[in-house]
N, C-alpha and C positions, 0 to 999 in steps of 0.2 A: 347265400354264402360266400364270402370274400377269397382273393386266392390263397392267402393263409389258412382258409378251412374254418376261420374264427367268425361268430354270429356277426349281422349286420346292425343288431343291437347296441347303442351307444351307452355305457355304463358311466355314471357320473362318479367320478370318486366323492368318496366321503373325505370332509372336509375336519381337522382336527378341533377342538371345541373353540379356542384359542381362536382358529381362523373364520371361524363360523361366526361367533361374536363380530369380529372383525368387520366381515364381511356386511352382516347385518346393520352395525355403525355404519359402514360407508353407504349405504342404500339409504340411511335415513338419519343423519349426524342429530339434529335438532330434536327429532321425536327421543332418543336415547340422550341425549340433553336435558330436555324437558325431564324426563323419570328420574334421570339423576339426582337434579336439583330438587324434584318434590321429597325423591328421598332425603334426603341432607337436610331439606325445611322440617321434614316431620321428625326425622329423628333426633334432629337438636332442637326440639321444642318440646318432644314427646312427656320428658319429665321435669319441665319445669315451675309448673304449679305443684297438685298433689291430685291423688284419685277423685275422679268425678263422684258425684253421690251414687247414682249409676251403677258406676262402675265397680264400685265398691259392693251393692246391690247382687249384681250379677255374679260375682265374685263368692258371695256367700253361698247364693242358689247352687253355683255349681260344685262348691265343698257339700252340697246335698244333691247327689245325681238324681234325677226323675227323668221321666219323658215328657215332663210339662209344669209350669209352674202358673201361679196363678194371673199374671200378666206377660208371660211372655212364654215361647215355645224354649226349648231347653239347649240349643247351640251355643248361643253365644255365652251364657253361663258356663258352659263346658269348655269352653275356649279361653275364658277368662281363668278359670282354675289352672287347665293345663301350663297357661302361664309362669303362674307360682309357685310351680311344685318346689323351686328350691329356695322359695322367702318371696316375701312381699315387696315387689321391685316394681315401680309405676312404669319406666321405660319398656321393659317388659311386656307388660301389663296391654301396652298402646303399640306393640310391633305389630300385631296382626294387622290393627290402621293402618300401619304406614307402609305395610305388604300391598295390603288394598287399592289404597291412592295411586302408588304406582304401579300397578296392573292394570287399573282404569286406564291412564296413560294409554299404556302401550296398546289395550285392547281400542281404546278409541280410533286410534291411530291403524289401524288394521282393518276397523269397519269403514274408515273412509275408502280405504283401498278394497275394500270389497263390492262397495256402491260404484265403484267406476275411476276412485280419486286418486291422484297422480300423487309425488313425494311431497307439495305444496298442500294440499287436502289432507294428507295423513300427520303434517306437522301443526296445520292449524288446529285441527281435533285433538289433538295430543295436548297442544298449547291451551287450549281450552278447557280440557278437564284437568290440567293442572293448575292453571291458576284463577278459577271459579271459586269465588270467597265461602259460598255453600257447602260444595264439594267437599273444600279444604277443611271445613268445619268438623262435619261430617265424620271424616279423616283424621282428627285433632286425637281422639280417643274411642273406646271399645262402647259402641253401645249397639243394641237392635238394627240401628238403621246405617251403622257402618258399611253391612256389606250390600245395603240393596242399590247403592249406582252401578257396582261392577255386576251383582246380578241380573239387573234390570234390561242393563244395556249387554251382559255374554247372552240372554235367552232372545234380544234381539238381534243380536248378530248371528248368532247360530239359527235361528229361524230365515232371516235372511239369506245365509248361505244356502239354505236348503232349498228355497224358492228360488234363486239366481241359480245355482251349481247343481241343483237336482241332488245334493248329497243326501239322502234320504235318513241316513242313520242319524246325521243331527240331530233331526226330532226325537230319537231318543234318548239323546245325551241331553236335550231339553229336560227331559221328565227328570233324570239325574240331578240338574240344576235346580231347577223349580220344586223338589220334594227335599233339598237341602235348604233352599234357601227359605221354603216354609218352614224350616224347622228354624230359624234366625226368627223371621218376623213375617207376619201375615199378609204384610203389603202389596206384595209382588203378586198376588190373586189380584188386584184391580188393574195392575200392568198387563197382565193376561187376557185378562177379558179384554182391556180395551185393541190389545194387539188382536183377540179373536174377532173383535166385531171390522176390525181394518181389514183383517185377511178375508174374510164371507163379503163385504163391500168390492174386492178388488179381483182380478185374476187370481190372484196367490191363492185363491179358495180351493186350486185345485190340489191343494196338501191336503185335503180334509179325507181325498179318496187311499193314501197311502197309510199303509196298514202301521207303519214306523211312528204317526202320529198317535195312534190311538196306545201303542206299547208304550209310547214316552208318556202318554196321560198316564197308566196303569201304572208305571213305577214311579210316577209324580207323588201318585195317590196310596203306594204302597209305604213309600219313605215319609210321608206325612201322617199316615194312619198314628204311628203311636202317640203324636202330640191329639192330637183330634179326640182317641180315645182318651186318653188323659183326661181332657177339658170335659169331656160328656160324663165321666165318672164321677167328676166334682161340681158337675152342675153348670158347666158353662162360667168360670167366675171369670174369664177374660171379658167377657160382655158387660158385666156388672163394672168393670173398672172400664172400658171403652167408652162404651157409653154415655157415662154422664160425663166423664173427658171433653167428647164432643160438644157434649149441651154445653160446655162449660166456655168453649172456645168462640161460639158465635161471634159474640162483640170484640174479638180482637181478627175477623176476617175483614171486615168492610166492603165497600161496594169492588164492584169488577175492576174498575181502575186500579183501586187501592194494591186490591191482590196481586195483579198483572206486576204494578210497578216493585211491589216489594221482592217478586220473584225476579225482576229485574235485575234491582241491585243488586241478590243475592249470588246471582250466575255473573257476575260483574255486569252491570247496565253498558259497557262499552262492548261487549261482546252479545249485545242484546239482535243486532242485525245477524249473528252467526245462527243461532236458532231461530229466527223468524224465517231465515233463508232454508232451515231445515224444515220449517211447514209448510210454506209458500212454493219452494224448488221443483220438488215433484210433480207439480200442479201445472208447471211454467215451462219446464226441461226436460225432453222427451228422453238424454240420457237417465232421468232418474224416475220417470213416470211407473218403473216396478217396483218403486218405496214408496209410495203413494199410502200403501197399509200404516207404514211406520209414522208417516205424519198423522193420519187419521185415530191412529193410536195415540200418542198425545194430546190431540185435540180434545179426545176423549177421558184422556185422564186429568188432564185441566179441571173438563167440566164440571166432573164428577168431583174431584177436591174445591172448587170454590160452592158447587152448590151444597156439599156438606159440611163446609165452613170449617173443611180441614187445616191443621196445625200449618205453618208454612213450609216447614220443611220436608213434608211430605211428598208433595209433586219433585223433587229434587232429583232423584232417580233417574227421573223421564230425560231431564236433558241432556246428559253425555251420547245417546242417541239422535237427538236434534243436531248437537254438534258436529256430527261425523256428517249427518245427511246435508249440511247446510254449510260442512269445509267443502263437497264436491261441487257445489254448484259456486260458489265463491272463489274457488280457486282461479275462477277466468278473469279475476283482476289485476290490475296491473303490481309487479311485483313491488314498485314504491308504495302504491296505496295499501298492500298487505302489510308491508314496514313500518308505516304512521300508525296503522289502523291498531296492530299488537303491541306499537310501542304506548300507545294511550291504553290500553287494557291493562299489561303490564303495569302500570302506575297507577290506574284505579285500584288494581289489587294488592300492591303493595301500600298504596293508602289506607285501608282497610284489614291490612293481613294483622295488624295488633288488635284487631277487634274479635278476629276466630282463630288466633293461636297465641300460645301463651309467650309472647315475645320478649314484650314488656314488664316491667316490675307491677305488682297491682296500683300501686300510688301514682308510677309513671303513668299507667295506662287510665286513670281516673283524670288526670289532667291532659292528655292526649286528645281524649274525648269529648274534654270540653272546650277545648282550645280549638278542636275541628267541625265541633259539634256535629259529629258523627255515631251517638250511640243510638242503637238500634231500639227502634219500640219494642216492647215484648209481644210475642208471637201467640203466648198462653196466658193463662191467669196464674200460674204458678211465677212466670217471668216477673209480675209487677213489683218494682221496688228493688231489683238486682242493683248494687253499688257498683256493678261491671257490667258483664253480659251475664244471661240468666246461666249460661252452661260452664263460665267462668267461676261466677261467683261459687257454685257448688261444688267446688274444687276448695275450698277454704274454711278451716274451723276445724275439720274431724279428729285430728290429731290433736288438738288443744282440748276437745272434747272429750276425747279419752282418758288423756291425762287425770282431767277434774273427776272425771267418774272413776278412774283407778284410786284415786287421792280418798275418795268420799269411802270408797268400798273398803281400803285398808284402813280406815279409822275405826272400824267396825271391829265388834270382838271376833275373836275365831268361830264362836259359838253364831253369833249372827251373820258371817261372811258364809258358814256352811248354808245357811237356809233361804239368805237373800236372794232376790231375782231383782233383775236389772229391766225395768221397762220404759219404753221409748216413746216418743210420739209418731213418730216416720219410721220406716224402711230406712232412710238414710243413717239416721241418727243408732239405730239398730245394727246397720252392718258395718259402721266404721267402727263402734265398739267391739264386734266381733272378727275384724279383720285385725285392728290394731291392739285389741286387748287380751291375745293372748302370751304376749310379757308380761304383762300387770297379773298374770291369772285370773282375770275377772270370767264369771260363767258365760254361756251362750245369753244373748240380748232377747228382749222380747216384745214384741211389738203385736199391736189390732191392724197395722197396716200390711195390704195386700197377701204375699206368702209365706210372712210369718204370721199373721192372723190362722190362717191351715195350719202351721208348727204347731201351735197351741201353746201354754203354761206351762210345757217339759216338767210337769210334777210338781212344781213350786203352788205352792198352799196359801199363798197370801201374808204371810205371818209375818214379813218385811220386806217390803219393795223400795227401792231407788229408781224411783221415777225420773225421767227425762226428757224434759221439756214438755210436761205436761200441766195444766192448769189446776195450784194447791186449793184454788175456793172450791173446787168441782170434786175433787177426791176429801175434801174433809167429812162431804157426807158419805165416805165410805170407808174410811181408815179409823183406827181408833182413835192415831193419834199422828199428826204431822210434825215434822221436824224440818225447817228451813237448812240445807245443805249447801247452799251456793250459788252460783249460773255458769252459764257458758257462751261463748259467742265471738265472734272474728269480724271487724269492722268492713272486710272484704266478701262476710256470706252472705246468704238469703238472708232477708229482715227476719224470718219467721225461726232462723238458727241464732239468732242475736239476741242477747240479754233476756236468753231463756232460762228459766229456774230448773234447779236438781232440788227433791225435797226427800225426807225417808217415809213413806208411811208403814204404819204397824199395825198387825191384828185387821184386816181386811173382816169386814161385817158379815161376809161371806165367802167362802173357797175362791180361789180365784177360779177354778175350774169352772164356777156357775156364773163368775163375772165376764167369764171369754168375750161370749156373745154380743155383750155391749159392747164390749171395745172393737169390734169389727169393721174396719175401715178401707173398702175396696175403692181405690181412685191413684 
């Protein structure tokens, strides 16, 4: 006790929120500036084109709440539906993706500091996370992959903090994080296995003797169980979707050097030394020796996705961790060298930004790619022939499709409208009609693909079907009569959504529920 009788303990006064933000900004202004710029760019471009095929599908799935769907867990569809409670708004649909992109910048900076980096390392990691084209693409719209970079990085961050600072409760929070992430996409399981092997191979294996780790695993299992049970009850349809998909991608991966080149270009080739330093740094720098398990995990995840011929973007969520590790090793570079390096990286990302974000009008983007010779090659079978890129081309034509189908529907007599079913060739077309067709009074769409097949024919008997995108010649064997009702398409849409037929099928030769199994298509 001192002479006044007060405690010797020094109590730090709590700063007002504005003062706390100002203090945080003053400590690392570059990090906060990068986060602000990422927020501005994503917010400004989020509504430039229209909803993407998968976004529409997730939205419809979210309107049918369940513990799972044929081809994805429930979290992303539920988030999509939650953003649209006040009506269809594409900007709001993508707001969660923008928030995640900003959060990743701040998390990478914190990760670099956790590993012993100073302000320069934090800034370098933040910049890399903010400008990597592949990460920007994942944050440009709402998909099951949107949350993977921040989830994978957060899992590695919490695990590193538990190992380095003995904060064992972080292992329980990892369980919460992983359980939630698995309800968005199962891909984090690959990262967890890789991290686990890395931990076992290094002194970090001590965590296996901590009860908090096993509690965290139990928490993750409980959170993930509803989706797992749903898949089991429905015969594991996810594997019917994903296994043929992986097999179809084998011709697009190429040899290892090509796989790595595509990865480097996707992460900004100028930044390749940064993540390569993240791989090698822990083995040549004593300061980073305790992070070797992170580098091992990255190498293992890379090997897995190459050997499994995974689609290019499957590995993207692992790079932010390597940005953080590499930034610590690279902060020893001279300030002038770092500035030149970052300037070159910014230039490269600016060059490819219109390819991954909807910045230019589609006609301008086509010319831009032709002039610059930088159109990405297809990374999967579905992307072959895309006028723009697969992701951006999948954002065109949906409202025009709905308008044309609505016109066909309203040309029918009231009696025919009452019994008409609208059957589409794929879930994208069906989802577009369900999302945009409410204003025109269209009935719920049918499709044999993925979750739509599981929803069934919805009591339609097949006496009148408006078929969208189907093969009229094939259906002549099924229908009593076929009537041409027009076509749909958009010059910037995917080829299989361009110049496609709309026809009316009357009096199928068997009830639609008996034909339904023949329409099943999981992919």
